[in-house]
C-alpha positions in Angstrom: 85.7 122.9 27.5 82.5 121.3 26.2 80.3 119.3 28.5 79.6 115.9 26.9 77.3 113.4 28.5 79.0 110.0 29.0 76.2 108.4 27.0 76.8 110.6 23.9 79.0 109.3 21.0 81.0 112.3 20.0 83.8 111.8 17.5 84.5 115.4 16.6 87.1 117.4 18.5 85.8 120.7 16.9 83.4 121.6 19.7 83.5 125.0 21.3 83.8 125.9 25.0 80.7 125.7 27.2 78.8 123.6 24.6 76.5 121.0 26.2 75.9 117.7 24.4 73.3 115.5 26.1 72.8 111.7 26.2 72.3 109.6 23.1 73.7 112.2 20.7 75.9 111.1 17.8 78.3 113.7 16.4 80.6 112.6 13.5 84.3 113.4 13.3 84.3 116.3 10.9 81.4 118.3 12.4 82.2 121.7 13.7 80.1 123.1 16.6 80.6 126.5 18.1 80.7 127.6 21.7 77.9 127.9 24.3 75.5 125.6 22.3 73.0 123.3 23.7 72.6 120.0 21.8 69.7 118.1 23.5 69.4 114.4 23.7 68.9 112.2 20.6 70.5 114.6 18.1 72.5 113.3 15.2 75.1 115.6 13.5 76.8 114.4 10.3 80.3 115.3 9.0 79.8 118.2 6.6 78.0 120.3 9.1 78.9 123.7 10.7 77.1 125.0 13.7 77.8 128.5 15.0 77.8 129.9 18.6 74.9 130.1 21.0 72.8 127.6 19.1 70.0 125.5 20.7 69.1 122.2 19.0 66.2 120.4 20.7 65.7 116.7 20.9 65.2 114.4 17.9 66.9 116.6 15.2 69.2 115.2 12.6 71.7 117.6 10.9 72.8 116.1 7.6 75.8 116.8 5.4 75.6 120.1 3.7 73.8 122.0 6.4 75.2 125.3 8.0 73.6 126.8 11.1 74.8 130.3 12.0 75.0 131.9 15.5 72.0 132.3 17.9 69.7 129.9 16.0 67.0 127.9 17.7 65.9 124.5 16.2 62.8 123.0 17.8 62.2 119.4 18.7 62.0 116.9 15.8 62.6 119.5 13.1 63.7 117.7 10.0 66.3 118.7 7.4 66.8 117.0 4.1 69.9 117.0 1.9 69.0 114.9 -1.1 66.1 115.9 -3.4 65.9 112.5 -5.1 66.9 109.9 -2.5 67.4 106.3 -3.4 68.7 103.5 -1.2 72.4 103.0 -1.6 72.6 105.7 -4.4 74.3 108.9 -3.4 74.4 112.2 -5.3 77.7 113.8 -6.4 77.0 116.4 -3.8 74.3 117.0 -1.2 72.0 120.1 -1.3 73.3 123.0 0.8 71.0 124.5 3.4 71.8 127.5 5.5 70.0 128.7 8.6 71.1 132.4 9.1 71.9 134.2 12.3 69.1 134.4 14.9 66.5 132.3 12.9 64.1 130.0 14.7 62.6 126.8 13.4 59.6 125.4 15.2 58.9 121.8 16.3 58.4 119.2 13.5 59.1 121.7 10.7 60.7 120.2 7.6 63.3 122.1 5.7 63.8 120.9 2.1 67.4 120.8 0.9 68.9 123.8 -0.9 67.0 126.5 0.9 68.1 129.4 3.1 66.3 130.5 6.2 67.0 134.2 6.5 68.4 136.1 9.6 65.9 136.3 12.5 63.2 134.6 10.4 60.6 132.3 12.1 59.4 129.0 10.6 56.3 127.8 12.4 55.9 124.4 14.0 54.9 121.7 11.5 55.7 123.8 8.4 57.3 122.5 5.3 59.8 124.9 3.8 60.1 124.4 0.0 61.8 127.8 -0.8 64.0 130.4 0.7 62.6 132.2 3.7 63.7 135.9 3.7 65.1 137.6 6.8 62.7 138.8 9.5 59.7 136.9 8.0 57.3 134.5 9.5 56.5 131.4 7.3 54.2 128.6 8.3 52.0 126.0 6.7 52.4 123.2 4.2 53.9 124.4 2.0 55.1 127.2 4.2 53.9 130.6 3.1 54.8 134.2 4.1 52.4 135.0 6.9 54.0 138.0 8.7 57.2 139.5 10.0 59.2 139.2 13.2 61.7 141.6 14.8 65.1 140.6 16.0 63.6 140.7 19.6 60.8 138.3 18.6 57.9 140.7 18.2 55.4 139.2 15.7 54.1 141.6 13.1 51.3 141.4 10.5 51.9 141.5 6.8 51.3 145.2 7.1 54.2 145.4 9.6 52.0 146.1 12.7 52.2 144.5 16.1 49.3 143.2 18.1 48.8 146.7 19.6 48.6 148.3 16.1 52.0 149.9 16.3 53.7 150.4 12.9 57.2 149.1 12.2 59.4 149.7 9.2 62.6 148.4 7.7 65.6 150.6 8.4 69.2 149.6 7.8 68.0 146.0 7.1 66.2 145.7 10.5 62.6 146.0 11.6 62.2 149.0 14.0 59.2 150.8 15.5 58.2 153.7 13.3 
């Protein structure tokens, strides 16, 4: 069973076992949230949203219609997602932009993810970055606009653009993963 704080407004019944939802969260009725997630306080999750298993969403995040978050994703505090590229008050698009955050990716605090982009598996988006295009798997992107600034392994080892760690050890891509050479 999920653990839902009594001060949360949770309308969805599609919430996995052992998921914690903290105070002042609002989760609309059609949202789907996996198991063993941690949804911190002050998070808003709209209807057309799917969240996988073992996801952490820190405080102050809004997950709008059209966003899919896969398993083992970390979303830092106050990260911002958009879903409408030309927003106007009381005017709604025929469909909202689709954004996907792939397995194991991490998004830093206060990053902004523009609608219609994909954050690749195990990628890392730095705090405060503005993502305006797809972020490939195992890459580190940061800045405004976010630019490719390095690589990151599945285990979280940061690598340079030359695929070297801080000790100068060389990594390589093998079977779609970064491994020590």
